[in-house]
N, C-alpha and C positions, 0 to 999 in steps of 0.2 A: 230633256230626259235621255235622248239617245246620243247626245254629244256629237251632233253632226259636224259642226265646225272643227272640233278637235280631230275628227277623223277625215277631214278634208272632203266632205261629201255634201249633197243637197237633198231635199225632200224628193224632187223629181228623179234624181239619179237612183235613190233608194227604192222608189216605187217601180221604176223600170227594171231594176235589178230583181225585185220581188216577182214581177211578171215573168222575167226570163227564167228564174229558178222554178216557178210554178209550171211553166210550159215544158221544161225538161223532165219533171217528175210527176206530172199529172197522169201519166200512164198507170200509176199505182191504183187509181180509183177504178180502173177497168180490170187490171191484172189480179188484184187481191181478192175481189169477190169470186173471180173465176177459179182461183186456186183453192180458196177455203170452201167454195161451193162443192168442189170435188170431194171434200171431207164430209159433206152432208149438211153444211151450214146454210141457212137461208140467204141466198145471194143479195136480196134487197136490203135485209138488215145489216149484212156485212158491208155493203156499199155505203150505207149511212154511217156505220161505225168507223169505216175507213176515213170518210170525209171529216167526221167529228174529231177523231183522235189526231189526224194530221193537222187540223186547225188548232186544236187545244195545245198539243205538244209544241208546235211551231210558235204559237202565241206566247207560251211560257218562256221558250228559248229567247224570243225577241224582247219581252218585257223584263224578265228576271236576269238573264245572262247577257243581254244586249249583243248577241252575235248574229250575223246574217246567215244563220243555219236553219234549214227546214227539217222537220222530222215527219215520218210516216211509217206504216207497217213495213218492216224490212224484207227485201227480196232474199231468198235463201231460208230465212227463218219461217216465212209463211209456207214454203215448200216442205221444210222439215216437219212443221206442224201438221200439214195435210197428208203428205204422202208417206211419211215415216211413222209418226206417232199415231195418227188416226187410222189410216188405211193399212199401214204395215204392221203395227203392234195391236191393232184392234181396240185401241183406247177410244172412248167416246170423245167428241169434240168438247163437251162440257168439262171433262177431266183434263183435257189438253189445255183449255183456258185456265184451269186451276193451276197447272204447272207454270204457265206464263205468269200468272199472278205471283206465285212463290218466287220465281226468278226475278220478277220486278222488285219484290220486297228485299231480296238479297242484294240486288244492284243498288237499291236505295240505301241499304245499310252500309255497304262498302263505300258509298259516296259520302254519306253523313259522317262516318267514322274515319274517312280518308284512308281506307285500306286498299283503295284501287291501285295506288302506285306499287304497293308490295306485291299484289297479284300480277300486275302488268310486268314488273321487273322479273318476276319468278318464271314467266312463260317465255321460253327461248324465241328469239326473233325468227328462227327458221320454221318453227311450228306455226307462228302467226302467219307467215307467208303461205305455208302449206294449207292452213285452214281457209284462207281467202281463195286460193287457187282451187281447192277442193270443192268449196261451195259453188264456185264458178262452173266447174265441170258437172256438178250435180244439177245445177240449173239448166245446163246445156242438154243433158240427157232427158230432162223433163220436157224442155221445149221441143226437142226433136221428136219425142214420143207423142206429145199432144197435137203436133202438126201432121203426124203420119209419115214423117220423113224416115223414121226408123220404126221397126216393128219387132215383136217377139218372134223367136225361132227356136223350135225344139232341138235343132241340130247345132246351132251356133250361139244360142241364147239371145243374140240380137242380130238383126239383118236390115237391109234396106227396105223401106216401105214402098207402097205403090205411088210413084211420083206422077202418075197420070190423074190422080184424084184431085178435085178442086182445092181441098184444104191444104194439101202439100204444095201445090203450085202457088197458091196465094201466099202461103207462109214464106216460101222462098223469095217470091217477089217482094213481100213486105220487108224481109231481112235486108235485101240489097238496097231497097229504098231508104231504110233507116241509116244504114252505113254510109251510103253516098251523101245523103242530106247532112249527116253529122260531120262528115269530112269537109263538106262545103260550108260548115259553120251555120247551118240553118237552125234557128231557134225552134225548139219543140220537135226535133226530128223524130224522136221515138213516138210521140203522140200522133204526129202526122202519119207515120207508118201504120200504127194501130187503126186509126180512123180510115185510112185509105183501104186497108184490107177489109175492114168492116163494110165499107160502101160497096166494094167489089163482090162481097159475099152475097149481097142482095140479088145481084145479077147472075152470078155463076155457081153459087153453092146452096141456093134455096133458102137463104135466110129471110126472115120476115121483119119489115120495118114497122115499129109501133109508136113512133114519135120521138121527140127530143126532150121536151120539158113536161114536168108534172110535179105535184107535191111529193116530198120525200116519203119513201115507204116507211112502215113502222119498224122501229128498232127493237120492239118488245121481244121478238123471237130469240134474240141473242143477249139482250140487256140483263145483266146480273144472273146469267145462266151458268156461270162457272161452278165447277165442283171441286172445291179446295180439299175437302175431306178425301175424295177419291184420289186426288193428285198426291196426297201424302202417303198413299199406299206403297208397300214394298215393291220395288222394281221400277219406280218412277224417278229414283235418285239421279240416274244417268240422263233422263230427259231434262230435268231441271238444270243439271250441270251444263248440258249442251246449250240450252237457252241462255243461261247466265254467262258462260264463257264467250259465246259468239256475240251476245249483246255488248259485253264489256269491251272486247277487242274492236268490234265494228264501230261502236260509238267513239271510243278514244281515238282510233286511227283516223276516222272521218273528220272529227273535230280538229285534230292537229293538222290534217292535210288542208282543210278549208281555211283555217286560221293562218297557216303558212302562206297560202296563195293570196290572202287578203293583207298580209303584212301586219297581222295582229299578234304575232308572237313577241314576247318580251324576254330577252336572253334565252331564246329557244323554248320558252314555256308559255302556256296560256294562263294569264293571271286570273281568269274567271272560269277555268276548267271545271272546278267542282260545281259551280252554279249550273254550267251547261250539262254536266252529268246528272245533276239532281233533276233538271228539266226533262232529260231523256228518260231517267228511271221512273219519274212521276208519270210520264206518258205511257210507259209499259204497264204500270200499275193500273192506270185509268183505262187503257185499251182493253185489258182483260175483262174489266167490268162491263164495258160497252159491247164487247164481242168481236175482238180481232186479235190476231197473233202479234208478237212483239214489235214495238216500234223502235226505230233507230234514227240517228242523224243521217241525212242523205248526202252522198258525195256530189250529187247533182247541184248542191248548193254552190259548188265552185263556179257554175255557169253564171250565177247571179253576182258572185264576187268579180268574175271576169267583166261583167257589165257595170261594175263600179260600186256594188253593195259593200258597205263596211260596218253597218250597225244593225241593231235589232229591228229597225223600221222596215228593213227588207223582209225579215221574217214575219212581221205583222201583216205586210201586204200579201205574202204567200198564204197566211192563215185566213184572211178574208176571202181570198179566191177559192180556197178549199171549202169554206162554208157555202159559197155561192154554188158550188158543184152539186150540192145535195139535191138540187132541183132538175138535174139531168139524168135521173134514175132510169127512165125508159131507154135512153141511149146506152147507158152502161149495161143494161140487161140484155141487149142484143149483140154485144161484142163477143164473138165466138173464141174458143180457146186457141184456134190456129191464127187469130189476129193478134193475140198477146204473145204467142210463142216467139215471133221474131224479136220482140223487145227483150224477152228472157234470154234468148241466144246471144244478142248483142251485149247485154250486161255481162253475160258469162264470159264472152271473149275478152272484154275489158278487164275482168278480174284476174285473168291469167297472166297479165303483165307483171304482177307482183313477183313472179318466179325469177325475174332478172336480179332481184335483190339477194338471192342466195349465194353463199360462197361455195362454188361448185368444186373447189379443191378439198373441202373438208367433208369427208364421207359421213362422219357421225352427225353432221348437221343436215346434209342434203338428203340422205336416205330417209330419215324420219319425216322430213317435209314432203318428200315424194310419196311415201307410204300414206301419209295423211291425205294428200290430194287424190291419189288413185283409189283409195279405199272408199271414199265418199260416194262417187258415182257407181263403182263396181259392186258395192254392197247395198246401194240405194239407201245410204244412211249417213248423215253428218256425224251422228254419235259414234258409229263404228270407226269412222275416219279419225276423229279426235282420239278415241281409245287406242287405236293402233299406233297413232303418231306419238302419243305420250309414252306408251309402253316401249316402243322401239327406241325412242330417244334415251330412256332410262337404261335399257338393256345395253345399247351400244356404248354409252358413256361408262357404264359399270365395267364391261368386259374389255374395254380398251384402256382402262386405267385413267380415264378422264372424268371420273365421277365428281371431282371438285368443280367442274365446269357447270354441273347441273344444280340449279337452285333447289332448295328444299321443297318448294311448291311443285316441282316436276315429280318428285318422289311421292308426294301426297296424292296428286291427281292420278298418276300412273297406278298407285296402290288401289285407289278407289275403283278404277276401271278393271284392274285385275280381279278384284273381289267380285265385281259385277259379273265378269265372264265366268268365274269359278262357281259362284253360288246363286246368282240371280237370273241368269239367262234362261234356265229351264224350269 
Protein backbone atom coordinates (compact mmCIF):
# COMPACT_ATOMS: atom_id res chain seq x y z
CA UNK A 1 0.00 0.00 0.00
CA UNK A 2 2.74 2.49 0.92
CA UNK A 3 5.24 1.16 -1.69
CA UNK A 4 7.99 0.84 0.93
CA UNK A 5 10.43 -1.04 -1.32
CA UNK A 6 10.01 1.43 -4.18
CA UNK A 7 10.91 4.23 -1.77
CA UNK A 8 13.88 2.31 -0.34
CA UNK A 9 12.55 2.15 3.21
CA UNK A 10 11.31 -0.36 5.82
CA UNK A 11 8.47 -0.55 8.33
CA UNK A 12 10.89 -0.02 11.25
CA UNK A 13 12.45 3.06 9.60
CA UNK A 14 9.01 4.55 8.87
CA UNK A 15 7.78 4.00 12.43
CA UNK A 16 10.95 5.55 13.93
CA UNK A 17 10.56 8.48 11.53
CA UNK A 18 6.95 8.87 12.74
CA UNK A 19 8.09 8.97 16.37
CA UNK A 20 10.73 11.58 15.48
CA UNK A 21 8.20 13.83 13.71
CA UNK A 22 5.74 13.46 16.60
CA UNK A 23 8.33 14.44 19.23
CA UNK A 24 9.28 17.58 17.31
CA UNK A 25 5.67 18.80 16.91
CA UNK A 26 3.91 17.42 20.01
CA UNK A 27 4.31 20.87 21.60
CA UNK A 28 1.17 21.92 19.68
CA UNK A 29 -1.05 19.89 22.06
CA UNK A 30 0.10 22.21 24.87
CA UNK A 31 0.44 25.47 22.92
CA UNK A 32 -2.87 25.40 21.00
CA UNK A 33 -5.18 25.08 24.05
CA UNK A 34 -3.22 27.87 25.77
CA UNK A 35 -3.58 30.29 22.83
CA UNK A 36 -7.22 29.48 22.02
CA UNK A 37 -7.98 29.45 25.75
CA UNK A 38 -6.98 33.13 25.79
CA UNK A 39 -9.82 33.67 23.31
CA UNK A 40 -12.30 32.22 25.80
CA UNK A 41 -12.47 28.72 24.36
CA UNK A 42 -12.65 25.80 26.87
CA UNK A 43 -9.08 24.49 27.13
CA UNK A 44 -10.05 20.85 27.73
CA UNK A 45 -12.26 20.69 24.63
CA UNK A 46 -9.61 22.46 22.52
CA UNK A 47 -6.99 19.97 23.75
CA UNK A 48 -9.14 17.03 22.56
CA UNK A 49 -9.97 18.82 19.28
CA UNK A 50 -6.24 19.46 18.69
CA UNK A 51 -5.33 15.81 19.23
CA UNK A 52 -8.25 14.56 17.11
CA UNK A 53 -7.71 16.85 14.13
CA UNK A 54 -3.92 16.32 14.15
CA UNK A 55 -4.58 12.56 14.10
CA UNK A 56 -7.31 12.77 11.44
CA UNK A 57 -5.52 15.18 9.07
CA UNK A 58 -2.23 13.29 9.35
CA UNK A 59 -3.98 9.95 8.80
CA UNK A 60 -5.61 11.24 5.59
CA UNK A 61 -2.24 12.62 4.45
CA UNK A 62 -0.66 9.21 5.00
CA UNK A 63 -3.37 6.96 3.56
CA UNK A 64 -4.62 9.17 0.70
CA UNK A 65 -1.56 11.16 -0.41
CA UNK A 66 1.12 8.69 0.85
CA UNK A 67 3.45 11.47 2.02
CA UNK A 68 5.46 11.47 5.30
CA UNK A 69 3.86 14.79 6.27
CA UNK A 70 2.01 15.52 9.52
CA UNK A 71 -0.69 18.17 9.97
CA UNK A 72 -1.96 19.99 13.06
CA UNK A 73 -3.40 23.41 13.99
CA UNK A 74 -0.97 25.96 12.57
CA UNK A 75 1.19 28.31 14.60
CA UNK A 76 0.47 31.90 13.60
CA UNK A 77 -3.03 31.07 12.46
CA UNK A 78 -4.05 30.16 16.02
CA UNK A 79 -2.51 33.42 17.27
CA UNK A 80 -4.35 35.39 14.58
CA UNK A 81 -7.58 33.59 15.52
CA UNK A 82 -7.25 34.35 19.25
CA UNK A 83 -5.46 37.68 19.57
CA UNK A 84 -6.58 39.53 16.45
CA UNK A 85 -9.99 38.19 15.43
CA UNK A 86 -11.48 37.35 18.83
CA UNK A 87 -9.70 39.66 21.29
CA UNK A 88 -8.79 42.46 18.86
CA UNK A 89 -11.97 42.71 16.76
CA UNK A 90 -14.38 41.59 19.44
CA UNK A 91 -15.69 38.71 17.32
CA UNK A 92 -16.93 35.65 19.24
CA UNK A 93 -14.86 32.48 18.94
CA UNK A 94 -17.89 30.74 17.43
CA UNK A 95 -17.96 33.28 14.57
CA UNK A 96 -14.17 32.95 14.18
CA UNK A 97 -14.62 29.17 13.80
CA UNK A 98 -17.21 29.93 11.12
CA UNK A 99 -14.58 32.00 9.26
CA UNK A 100 -12.15 29.06 9.50
CA UNK A 101 -14.87 26.78 8.07
CA UNK A 102 -15.46 29.14 5.10
CA UNK A 103 -11.72 29.45 4.42
CA UNK A 104 -11.47 25.64 4.52
CA UNK A 105 -14.28 25.38 1.96
CA UNK A 106 -12.46 27.89 -0.28
CA UNK A 107 -9.20 25.96 0.08
CA UNK A 108 -11.07 22.74 -0.75
CA UNK A 109 -12.60 24.37 -3.83
CA UNK A 110 -9.31 25.69 -5.23
CA UNK A 111 -7.75 22.26 -4.64
CA UNK A 112 -10.60 20.38 -6.33
CA UNK A 113 -10.75 22.74 -9.32
CA UNK A 114 -6.92 23.04 -9.46
CA UNK A 115 -6.97 26.83 -9.11
CA UNK A 116 -4.19 26.72 -6.51
CA UNK A 117 -1.40 27.15 -9.03
CA UNK A 118 -3.07 30.24 -10.54
CA UNK A 119 -3.27 31.88 -7.12
CA UNK A 120 0.23 30.80 -6.04
CA UNK A 121 1.73 32.10 -9.29
CA UNK A 122 -0.19 35.35 -8.85
CA UNK A 123 1.29 36.23 -5.45
CA UNK A 124 4.84 37.58 -5.72
CA UNK A 125 7.63 35.57 -4.10
CA UNK A 126 8.68 38.69 -2.15
CA UNK A 127 5.28 38.96 -0.47
CA UNK A 128 5.28 35.26 0.40
CA UNK A 129 8.62 35.77 2.13
CA UNK A 130 7.27 38.86 3.91
CA UNK A 131 4.19 36.96 5.10
CA UNK A 132 6.29 34.17 6.63
CA UNK A 133 8.71 36.58 8.31
CA UNK A 134 5.84 38.78 9.54
CA UNK A 135 4.02 35.85 11.12
CA UNK A 136 7.32 34.96 12.78
CA UNK A 137 7.66 38.44 14.31
CA UNK A 138 4.00 38.39 15.32
CA UNK A 139 4.57 35.09 17.17
CA UNK A 140 7.66 36.61 18.81
CA UNK A 141 5.80 39.58 20.27
CA UNK A 142 3.05 37.27 21.58
CA UNK A 143 5.66 34.96 23.16
CA UNK A 144 7.58 37.81 24.80
CA UNK A 145 4.35 39.36 26.12
CA UNK A 146 2.93 36.12 27.55
CA UNK A 147 6.22 35.36 29.32
CA UNK A 148 6.47 38.84 30.82
CA UNK A 149 9.76 39.66 29.07
CA UNK A 150 8.10 42.70 27.49
CA UNK A 151 5.26 44.81 28.88
CA UNK A 152 3.02 47.70 27.84
CA UNK A 153 4.26 51.25 28.41
CA UNK A 154 2.24 54.49 28.04
CA UNK A 155 5.43 56.37 27.14
CA UNK A 156 7.03 54.02 24.60
CA UNK A 157 4.13 51.61 23.79
CA UNK A 158 6.33 48.63 24.70
CA UNK A 159 9.15 48.23 27.22
CA UNK A 160 11.16 45.61 29.11
CA UNK A 161 9.17 43.61 31.65
CA UNK A 162 10.19 42.60 35.17
CA UNK A 163 12.91 40.01 34.57
CA UNK A 164 13.02 39.13 38.28
CA UNK A 165 9.63 37.41 38.20
CA UNK A 166 9.62 33.58 37.92
CA UNK A 167 7.63 33.42 34.62
CA UNK A 168 10.15 35.62 32.77
CA UNK A 169 13.17 33.80 34.26
CA UNK A 170 11.74 30.37 33.47
CA UNK A 171 10.75 31.40 29.94
CA UNK A 172 14.28 32.66 29.20
CA UNK A 173 15.74 29.46 30.63
CA UNK A 174 13.32 27.39 28.52
CA UNK A 175 14.20 29.30 25.36
CA UNK A 176 17.94 28.68 25.69
CA UNK A 177 17.29 25.03 26.59
CA UNK A 178 15.27 24.52 23.39
CA UNK A 179 17.83 26.26 21.16
CA UNK A 180 20.81 24.40 22.65
CA UNK A 181 19.09 20.99 22.48
CA UNK A 182 17.98 21.62 18.90
CA UNK A 183 21.51 22.67 17.91
CA UNK A 184 22.77 19.41 19.44
CA UNK A 185 20.18 17.51 17.30
CA UNK A 186 18.27 16.22 20.33
CA UNK A 187 14.91 14.83 19.22
CA UNK A 188 11.90 16.56 20.75
CA UNK A 189 13.93 19.60 21.86
CA UNK A 190 10.88 21.89 21.88
CA UNK A 191 8.79 19.38 23.83
CA UNK A 192 11.61 18.87 26.37
CA UNK A 193 11.84 22.65 26.83
CA UNK A 194 8.09 23.02 27.46
CA UNK A 195 7.96 20.11 29.90
CA UNK A 196 11.15 21.27 31.65
CA UNK A 197 9.73 24.75 32.34
CA UNK A 198 6.43 23.20 33.46
CA UNK A 199 8.23 20.99 35.99
CA UNK A 200 10.21 23.99 37.34
CA UNK A 201 6.98 26.01 37.59
CA UNK A 202 5.75 23.65 40.34
CA UNK A 203 8.78 24.55 42.48
CA UNK A 204 9.34 28.24 41.67
CA UNK A 205 6.09 29.74 40.33
CA UNK A 206 3.34 28.24 42.48
CA UNK A 207 1.92 25.93 39.80
CA UNK A 208 -0.11 22.95 41.06
CA UNK A 209 0.40 19.37 39.79
CA UNK A 210 -2.85 17.45 39.16
CA UNK A 211 -1.55 14.25 37.55
CA UNK A 212 -0.65 13.02 34.06
CA UNK A 213 -3.22 10.49 32.81
CA UNK A 214 -7.00 10.64 32.72
CA UNK A 215 -9.91 10.04 30.39
CA UNK A 216 -10.17 12.74 27.69
CA UNK A 217 -12.29 15.80 28.59
CA UNK A 218 -15.56 16.30 26.73
CA UNK A 219 -15.30 17.92 23.30
CA UNK A 220 -18.97 19.01 23.53
CA UNK A 221 -18.22 22.69 24.46
CA UNK A 222 -16.56 23.27 21.07
CA UNK A 223 -18.00 20.52 18.85
CA UNK A 224 -20.22 21.98 16.08
CA UNK A 225 -20.29 25.35 17.87
CA UNK A 226 -19.18 27.34 14.81
CA UNK A 227 -21.35 30.25 13.66
CA UNK A 228 -21.22 30.25 9.85
CA UNK A 229 -24.03 32.77 9.44
CA UNK A 230 -22.21 35.24 11.70
CA UNK A 231 -18.98 34.67 9.75
CA UNK A 232 -20.72 35.62 6.50
CA UNK A 233 -21.47 39.04 7.94
CA UNK A 234 -20.06 42.22 6.39
CA UNK A 235 -16.57 43.00 7.64
CA UNK A 236 -15.38 39.40 7.93
CA UNK A 237 -14.24 39.19 4.29
CA UNK A 238 -10.70 40.19 5.22
CA UNK A 239 -10.61 37.63 8.07
CA UNK A 240 -11.55 34.78 5.72
CA UNK A 241 -9.09 36.09 3.11
CA UNK A 242 -6.23 36.08 5.62
CA UNK A 243 -7.03 32.56 6.81
CA UNK A 244 -7.27 31.35 3.21
CA UNK A 245 -4.08 32.99 1.91
CA UNK A 246 -1.92 31.96 4.87
CA UNK A 247 -3.29 28.39 4.75
CA UNK A 248 -2.59 28.18 1.03
CA UNK A 249 0.99 29.49 1.13
CA UNK A 250 1.88 27.72 4.35
CA UNK A 251 0.62 24.33 3.18
CA UNK A 252 2.11 24.57 -0.31
CA UNK A 253 5.49 25.83 0.90
CA UNK A 254 5.74 23.22 3.65
CA UNK A 255 4.74 20.33 1.39
CA UNK A 256 7.28 21.35 -1.26
CA UNK A 257 10.05 21.78 1.34
CA UNK A 258 9.45 18.39 2.99
CA UNK A 259 9.08 16.58 -0.36
CA UNK A 260 12.31 18.17 -1.58
CA UNK A 261 14.14 17.07 1.57
CA UNK A 262 12.79 13.52 1.09
CA UNK A 263 13.74 13.40 -2.60
CA UNK A 264 10.09 12.95 -3.58
CA UNK A 265 9.96 15.69 -6.22
CA UNK A 266 9.57 14.56 -9.84
CA UNK A 267 10.94 17.17 -12.27
CA UNK A 268 10.74 19.72 -9.47
CA UNK A 269 7.07 18.97 -8.80
CA UNK A 270 5.03 16.88 -6.35
CA UNK A 271 3.06 14.39 -8.40
CA UNK A 272 0.49 13.99 -5.59
CA UNK A 273 0.41 17.65 -4.51
CA UNK A 274 -3.33 17.95 -5.14
CA UNK A 275 -4.06 14.92 -2.97
CA UNK A 276 -1.92 16.41 -0.20
CA UNK A 277 -3.72 19.76 -0.44
CA UNK A 278 -7.10 18.01 -0.40
CA UNK A 279 -6.02 16.23 2.80
CA UNK A 280 -4.92 19.56 4.26
CA UNK A 281 -8.08 21.48 3.30
CA UNK A 282 -10.26 18.61 4.51
CA UNK A 283 -8.55 18.85 7.90
CA UNK A 284 -9.26 22.62 8.09
CA UNK A 285 -12.91 21.93 7.30
CA UNK A 286 -13.14 19.16 9.95
CA UNK A 287 -11.11 21.12 12.52
CA UNK A 288 -13.60 24.00 12.50
CA UNK A 289 -16.37 21.50 13.27
CA UNK A 290 -14.40 19.95 16.14
CA UNK A 291 -13.42 23.34 17.54
CA UNK A 292 -9.92 24.48 16.63
CA UNK A 293 -8.23 27.04 14.38
CA UNK A 294 -6.88 26.19 10.92
CA UNK A 295 -4.70 23.12 10.47
CA UNK A 296 -1.72 23.02 8.15
CA UNK A 297 1.16 20.80 7.10
CA UNK A 298 4.03 20.98 9.62
CA UNK A 299 7.58 21.79 8.59
CA UNK A 300 8.64 19.64 11.58
CA UNK A 301 7.81 16.70 9.29
CA UNK A 302 11.29 17.31 7.85
CA UNK A 303 12.76 15.85 11.05
CA UNK A 304 11.03 12.54 10.31
CA UNK A 305 12.27 12.68 6.73
CA UNK A 306 15.77 13.24 8.11
CA UNK A 307 15.27 10.05 10.14
CA UNK A 308 14.42 8.09 6.97
CA UNK A 309 10.65 8.58 6.55
CA UNK A 310 9.62 8.41 2.89
CA UNK A 311 5.99 7.22 2.79
CA UNK A 312 2.58 7.71 4.34
CA UNK A 313 3.33 5.04 6.95
CA UNK A 314 5.37 7.70 8.79
CA UNK A 315 2.26 9.91 8.89
CA UNK A 316 0.08 7.01 10.11
CA UNK A 317 2.50 6.46 13.02
CA UNK A 318 2.27 10.17 13.94
CA UNK A 319 -1.54 9.95 13.79
CA UNK A 320 -1.67 7.04 16.25
CA UNK A 321 0.60 8.90 18.70
CA UNK A 322 -1.63 12.01 18.60
CA UNK A 323 -4.65 9.84 19.40
CA UNK A 324 -2.80 8.37 22.39
CA UNK A 325 -2.13 11.92 23.64
CA UNK A 326 -5.82 12.47 24.40
CA UNK A 327 -5.26 10.62 27.67
CA UNK A 328 -2.74 13.13 29.08
CA UNK A 329 -5.22 16.01 29.46
CA UNK A 330 -4.30 16.77 33.13
CA UNK A 331 -0.68 17.35 32.10
CA UNK A 332 -1.74 19.59 29.20
CA UNK A 333 -3.97 21.59 31.53
CA UNK A 334 -1.17 22.63 33.90
CA UNK A 335 1.26 23.83 31.23
CA UNK A 336 1.45 27.62 31.78
CA UNK A 337 1.68 30.22 28.99
CA UNK A 338 5.28 31.07 29.93
CA UNK A 339 6.23 27.41 29.32
CA UNK A 340 4.94 27.46 25.74
CA UNK A 341 6.29 30.97 25.08
CA UNK A 342 9.89 29.74 24.50
CA UNK A 343 8.60 27.36 21.81
CA UNK A 344 6.72 30.20 20.12
CA UNK A 345 9.81 32.42 20.21
CA UNK A 346 12.06 29.72 18.75
CA UNK A 347 9.61 28.98 15.93
CA UNK A 348 9.48 32.75 15.32
CA UNK A 349 13.27 32.98 15.05
CA UNK A 350 13.37 30.16 12.49
CA UNK A 351 10.67 31.82 10.37
CA UNK A 352 12.83 34.92 9.89
CA UNK A 353 15.41 32.99 7.84
CA UNK A 354 13.07 33.31 4.84
CA UNK A 355 14.27 36.93 4.45
CA UNK A 356 17.55 35.79 2.88
CA UNK A 357 15.58 34.81 -0.23
CA UNK A 358 14.74 38.45 -1.06
CA UNK A 359 16.50 40.28 -3.89
CA UNK A 360 17.73 43.20 -1.79
CA UNK A 361 18.76 45.20 -4.86
CA UNK A 362 15.17 45.44 -6.13
CA UNK A 363 13.37 48.05 -4.00
CA UNK A 364 9.92 47.42 -5.46
CA UNK A 365 10.18 43.82 -4.17
CA UNK A 366 12.02 44.36 -0.87
CA UNK A 367 9.96 47.29 0.46
CA UNK A 368 6.52 45.57 0.19
CA UNK A 369 8.00 42.43 1.80
CA UNK A 370 9.48 44.51 4.65
CA UNK A 371 6.23 46.48 5.07
CA UNK A 372 4.29 43.20 5.25
CA UNK A 373 6.64 41.75 7.87
CA UNK A 374 6.85 44.92 10.02
CA UNK A 375 3.14 45.73 9.94
CA UNK A 376 2.08 42.38 11.39
CA UNK A 377 3.69 42.74 14.85
CA UNK A 378 3.44 46.55 14.98
CA UNK A 379 -0.32 46.63 14.23
CA UNK A 380 -0.83 43.31 16.06
CA UNK A 381 -2.56 41.95 12.99
CA UNK A 382 -1.62 39.50 10.24
CA UNK A 383 -4.49 40.93 8.16
CA UNK A 384 -3.06 44.46 8.25
CA UNK A 385 0.38 43.16 7.29
CA UNK A 386 -1.08 41.36 4.27
CA UNK A 387 -3.10 44.41 3.29
CA UNK A 388 -0.18 46.86 3.54
CA UNK A 389 2.04 44.43 1.63
CA UNK A 390 -0.30 43.94 -1.34
CA UNK A 391 -1.24 47.61 -1.55
CA UNK A 392 2.39 48.83 -1.36
CA UNK A 393 3.45 46.24 -3.97
CA UNK A 394 0.73 47.40 -6.38
CA UNK A 395 1.45 51.11 -5.78
CA UNK A 396 5.23 50.78 -6.24
CA UNK A 397 4.92 48.68 -9.40
CA UNK A 398 2.37 51.12 -10.84
CA UNK A 399 4.34 54.33 -10.22
CA UNK A 400 7.73 52.93 -11.25
CA UNK A 401 6.35 51.75 -14.59
CA UNK A 402 6.81 48.07 -13.67
CA UNK A 403 3.08 47.31 -13.53
CA UNK A 404 3.50 44.47 -16.05
CA UNK A 405 5.54 42.58 -13.43
CA UNK A 406 2.48 42.38 -11.15
CA UNK A 407 0.13 39.46 -11.74
CA UNK A 408 -3.61 40.33 -12.06
CA UNK A 409 -4.13 38.53 -8.73
CA UNK A 410 -2.06 41.26 -7.01
CA UNK A 411 -4.39 43.98 -8.29
CA UNK A 412 -7.48 42.00 -7.26
CA UNK A 413 -6.25 41.34 -3.70
CA UNK A 414 -4.89 44.89 -3.29
CA UNK A 415 -8.27 46.25 -4.50
CA UNK A 416 -10.16 44.11 -1.95
CA UNK A 417 -7.97 45.38 0.89
CA UNK A 418 -8.28 49.01 -0.29
CA UNK A 419 -12.06 48.65 -0.35
CA UNK A 420 -11.90 47.18 3.15
CA UNK A 421 -9.91 50.13 4.51
CA UNK A 422 -12.12 52.68 2.75
CA UNK A 423 -15.57 51.31 3.56
CA UNK A 424 -15.46 48.47 6.08
CA UNK A 425 -13.00 49.50 8.81
CA UNK A 426 -15.35 51.88 10.63
